[in-house]
C-alpha positions as CSV (number, residue, x, y, z in Angstrom):
1,M,96.8,111.7,96.2
2,Y,93.7,110.7,94.2
3,Q,96.0,108.4,92.1
4,T,97.1,106.6,95.3
5,Y,93.5,106.0,96.3
6,L,92.7,104.7,92.8
7,I,95.6,102.3,93.2
8,L,94.2,101.3,96.6
9,L,90.9,100.5,94.9
10,V,92.6,98.4,92.2
11,S,94.5,96.6,95.0
12,V,91.2,95.9,96.8
13,L,89.5,94.8,93.6
14,S,92.4,92.4,92.7
15,T,92.2,91.0,96.3
16,V,88.4,90.4,95.9
17,A,88.9,88.8,92.5
18,A,91.6,86.6,94.0
19,Q,89.2,85.4,96.7
20,L,86.5,84.6,94.1
21,C,89.1,82.7,92.0
22,L,90.3,80.8,95.0
23,K,86.7,79.8,95.9
24,K,86.0,78.7,92.3
25,G,89.2,76.7,92.4
26,V,88.4,75.0,95.7
27,L,85.0,74.1,94.4
28,A,86.6,72.4,91.4
29,L,89.0,70.5,93.7
30,G,86.2,69.2,95.9
31,S,86.3,68.4,99.6
32,M,89.7,68.6,101.2
33,N,91.0,66.9,104.4
34,L,93.8,68.4,106.5
35,S,96.3,65.6,106.6
36,I,99.9,65.1,105.4
37,N,98.9,62.6,102.7
38,S,96.0,64.8,101.5
39,F,98.3,67.9,101.5
40,L,101.0,66.3,99.5
41,G,98.4,65.1,96.9
42,L,96.9,68.5,96.8
43,I,100.0,70.4,95.7
44,P,100.1,69.1,92.1
45,R,96.4,69.6,91.8
46,I,96.8,73.3,92.8
47,F,99.2,73.9,90.0
48,Q,96.8,72.3,87.5
49,N,93.8,74.5,88.5
50,I,93.6,77.7,86.5
51,W,91.3,79.3,89.1
52,L,93.8,78.8,91.9
53,L,96.7,80.0,89.8
54,G,94.6,83.0,88.8
55,G,93.9,83.7,92.4
56,L,97.6,83.4,93.3
57,F,98.5,85.8,90.4
58,L,95.9,88.3,91.5
59,Y,97.1,88.2,95.1
60,G,100.6,88.9,93.8
61,I,99.3,92.0,91.9
62,S,97.5,93.2,94.9
63,F,100.6,92.7,97.1
64,I,102.7,94.9,94.8
65,L,100.0,97.6,94.6
66,W,99.6,97.5,98.4
67,L,103.3,98.2,98.9
68,F,102.9,101.3,96.8
69,V,99.8,102.4,98.7
70,I,101.3,102.1,102.1
71,S,104.3,104.0,101.0
72,K,102.0,107.0,100.3
73,I,99.2,106.7,102.8
74,K,99.2,106.3,106.5
75,L,98.6,102.6,107.4
76,N,96.0,103.6,110.0
77,T,94.0,105.0,107.1
78,A,94.8,102.6,104.2
79,Y,94.3,99.4,106.1
80,P,90.8,100.0,107.5
81,I,89.7,101.3,104.1
82,A,91.1,98.2,102.3
83,T,89.8,95.6,104.7
84,S,86.4,97.1,105.0
85,L,86.1,97.4,101.2
86,N,87.4,93.8,100.8
87,F,84.8,92.5,103.3
88,S,82.0,94.4,101.6
89,L,82.9,93.6,98.1
90,V,83.5,89.9,98.8
91,V,80.0,89.6,100.2
92,I,78.5,91.4,97.2
93,F,80.5,89.6,94.5
94,S,80.0,86.2,96.2
95,W,76.3,86.8,96.0
96,L,76.5,88.0,92.3
97,F,79.0,85.5,90.9
98,L,78.9,82.5,93.2
99,K,75.2,82.7,94.1
100,E,75.9,82.7,97.8
101,Q,73.2,84.0,100.1
102,M,73.3,87.6,101.2
103,L,71.2,88.3,104.3
104,P,69.5,91.6,105.0
105,V,71.7,92.0,108.1
106,Q,74.8,91.7,105.8
107,I,73.4,94.5,103.6
108,L,72.9,96.7,106.7
109,G,76.5,95.8,107.8
110,I,77.9,96.8,104.4
111,A,76.0,100.2,104.6
112,V,77.5,100.8,108.0
113,I,81.0,99.9,106.7
114,V,80.6,102.3,103.7
115,F,79.6,105.1,106.0
116,G,82.7,104.3,108.2
117,I,84.9,104.5,105.1
118,F,83.6,108.0,104.4
119,L,84.4,109.0,108.0
120,L,87.9,107.7,107.6
121,L,88.4,109.8,104.4
122,K,87.4,113.0,106.2
123,P,90.4,115.1,107.3
């Protein structure tokens, strides 16, 4: 069972890394507009951006690992753990690597989430 939770953690970390890569890739692309012309012009640029491709690859890894996890753990346990860890780690790593602001209320929220994760893991 510990192996499954370790795989869950790797799935979460690959999802978080994917989010960071996507953000770096979007920053490199610049401002985007939601229109047909802009969308069609964006497609080739996506496949030329190593950050976006890396994010896509990491999401693929996370997807495969997630399938394994939910085959072994109840969804009503695995999903809340994964989403709460994803949320918390994206906030922390965005602050560390992207220099985004992290407010004290976010730190408090992360602490509450971590406490909730421990409650979920109790039998």
